[in-house]
C-alpha positions as CSV (number, residue, x, y, z in Angstrom):
1,M,6.2,20.2,29.1
2,C,2.6,19.7,29.1
3,P,0.7,22.4,27.0
4,F,-2.0,22.6,29.8
5,C,-0.6,22.2,33.2
6,G,3.1,22.9,32.4
7,R,4.5,19.9,34.1
8,N,7.2,17.7,32.5
9,V,5.7,15.0,30.3
10,D,6.8,11.4,30.5
11,D,7.0,9.5,27.3
12,F,4.9,12.3,25.4
13,H,2.1,11.9,28.0
14,C,0.7,13.9,30.9
15,E,-1.7,12.7,33.6
16,C,-3.5,16.0,33.9
17,R,-7.3,15.9,33.1
18,K,-7.0,18.5,30.1
19,F,-4.2,16.6,28.4
20,K,-5.9,13.2,28.6
21,S,-9.1,14.7,27.3
22,A,-7.4,16.4,24.3
23,F,-5.3,13.4,23.6
24,V,-8.5,11.1,23.3
25,K,-10.1,13.7,20.9
26,L,-6.7,13.5,18.9
27,Q,-6.9,9.7,18.8
28,D,-10.6,9.8,17.7
29,S,-9.7,12.4,14.9
30,Y,-7.4,9.8,13.3
31,S,-9.9,7.0,13.6
32,D,-8.5,5.3,16.6
33,E,-11.6,4.5,18.4
34,N,-9.9,2.0,20.5
35,H,-7.5,4.6,21.8
36,E,-4.5,2.3,21.2
37,S,-2.3,5.0,19.6
38,R,0.7,6.6,21.4
39,L,3.0,9.5,20.6
40,H,6.5,8.4,19.8
41,V,9.7,9.3,18.0
42,A,11.3,7.3,15.2
43,P,12.6,4.1,16.8
44,L,16.2,4.4,15.3
45,N,17.5,7.9,16.0
46,I,21.2,8.5,15.6
47,N,21.0,11.9,17.5
48,L,20.5,10.5,20.9
49,S,22.6,13.0,22.7
50,F,25.0,15.9,22.5
51,S,28.5,16.0,23.7
52,K,30.5,19.0,24.7
53,S,34.0,19.2,26.4
54,V,33.9,19.9,30.2
55,S,36.1,23.0,29.4
56,D,33.1,24.4,27.3
57,F,31.0,24.8,30.6
58,N,31.1,27.4,33.3
59,I,31.2,25.3,36.5
60,K,30.1,26.6,39.8
61,T,30.0,24.5,43.1
62,L,26.9,25.4,45.0
63,T,26.8,26.2,48.8
64,K,24.3,24.4,51.1
65,K,22.3,27.6,51.2
66,E,22.2,28.0,47.3
67,I,21.0,24.3,47.0
68,L,18.3,24.9,49.5
69,E,17.2,28.0,47.6
70,K,16.6,25.8,44.6
71,G,13.7,24.2,46.2
72,L,12.8,20.9,47.8
73,D,11.8,19.3,44.4
74,L,15.2,20.1,42.9
75,W,16.0,16.5,42.1
76,D,12.4,15.2,41.2
77,F,13.2,14.9,37.5
78,A,16.9,14.2,37.8
79,I,18.3,11.1,36.1
80,R,21.0,8.9,37.7
81,Y,24.2,8.4,35.7
82,T,27.0,6.1,36.6
83,D,30.4,6.7,35.1
84,R,31.6,3.3,33.9
85,F,35.3,4.1,34.4
86,S,35.3,5.5,37.9
87,D,32.0,3.7,38.9
88,R,30.8,6.9,40.5
89,S,27.1,8.0,40.4
90,Y,25.7,11.3,39.7
91,L,22.1,12.9,39.7
92,V,21.7,15.3,36.8
93,T,18.7,17.6,36.4
94,P,17.1,18.3,33.1
95,A,18.6,21.3,31.3
96,V,17.0,24.7,31.6
97,Q,17.2,27.5,29.0
98,N,18.0,30.9,30.2
99,G,18.1,33.3,27.4
100,D,21.0,32.1,25.3
101,K,22.4,30.0,28.0
102,L,21.7,26.4,28.9
103,S,22.3,25.1,32.4
104,F,21.9,22.0,34.6
105,L,22.8,20.7,38.0
106,C,24.9,17.7,38.8
107,K,25.2,16.0,42.2
108,D,28.1,13.6,43.0
109,L,26.5,10.9,45.1
110,D,29.7,10.0,46.8
111,S,30.9,13.4,47.8
112,K,27.3,15.0,47.8
113,E,28.9,18.1,46.0
114,V,26.5,19.9,43.6
115,C,27.7,21.9,40.7
116,E,25.8,24.1,38.2
117,F,27.1,23.7,34.6
118,E,26.2,26.5,32.2
119,T,27.1,26.9,28.4
120,E,25.9,28.5,25.2
121,M,22.8,27.1,23.7
122,I,23.4,24.0,21.6
123,D,22.2,24.0,18.0
124,H,19.9,21.0,17.4
125,K,16.9,20.0,15.1
126,D,13.8,19.0,17.1
127,K,12.7,15.3,16.6
128,V,9.7,14.4,14.5
129,V,6.9,13.1,16.7
130,Y,4.5,10.4,15.3
131,L,0.9,9.4,16.5
132,G,1.0,5.7,16.0
133,I,-0.2,2.1,17.0
134,H,2.5,-0.1,18.2
135,G,2.3,-3.8,16.9
136,Q,4.2,-7.0,17.0
137,R,4.3,-9.8,14.4
138,T,5.7,-13.1,14.3
139,I,8.4,-13.8,11.7
140,S,9.2,-17.4,10.9
141,G,12.7,-18.7,10.7
142,R,14.3,-20.2,7.7
143,S,14.6,-23.9,9.2
144,G,10.8,-24.5,9.1
145,K,11.2,-26.2,12.5
146,I,8.7,-25.6,15.4
147,G,9.7,-22.8,17.6
148,D,12.0,-21.3,14.8
149,Y,10.4,-17.8,14.9
150,R,11.1,-14.4,16.3
151,F,8.8,-11.4,17.2
152,E,9.3,-8.1,15.3
153,C,7.9,-4.9,16.6
154,Y,6.6,-2.1,14.4
155,W,4.6,1.1,14.4
156,K,1.6,1.9,12.2
157,D,1.8,5.7,12.0
158,L,-1.4,7.7,11.8
159,K,0.1,11.1,11.8
160,E,3.5,12.9,11.6
161,F,4.2,16.2,13.6
162,E,7.1,18.4,12.9
163,D,8.1,18.3,16.6
164,W,6.7,18.4,20.2
165,N,5.5,22.0,19.8
166,A,3.4,21.1,16.8
167,V,1.7,18.4,18.9
168,C,1.1,20.9,21.6
169,K,-0.4,23.3,19.1
170,V,-2.9,20.6,17.8
171,L,-3.9,19.4,21.3
172,R,-4.7,23.1,22.4
173,K,-6.9,23.4,19.4
174,I,-8.9,20.1,19.8
């Protein structure tokens, strides 16, 4: 979430005026006068997701009234997933923490049924966030022939932050 307006961030960035201003100051403080740097996580990260058995969740099918009470923007930040075995698609909302519980909503796009899934908090370590400049270099192939090359992407990191909260703390101070 944005440390200024509270909205969900997209790719570690928010479009609100305060975030943009603080981010430019952050870039300047690390000698990025051209403002080319971006926030990112390590490109190879084995911990992409968590898995739990469906039996570990309390599942409640919501009524139409309960769905309407959640608000009109309920599915604004949902992600569409398709089960490759059944070819059924679902909308899944971002997880929300309520005390020691974690919950999210799932809508079956075929049946239109909406279920609320709730479970105990999942232990995890926050990802390190970097401020870096993305680059691309040309790598020549071994044959020495024209056209025998490939492009390799890389990051020139300017600063490492412990996690997103550490980034937010710095942005608020700038």
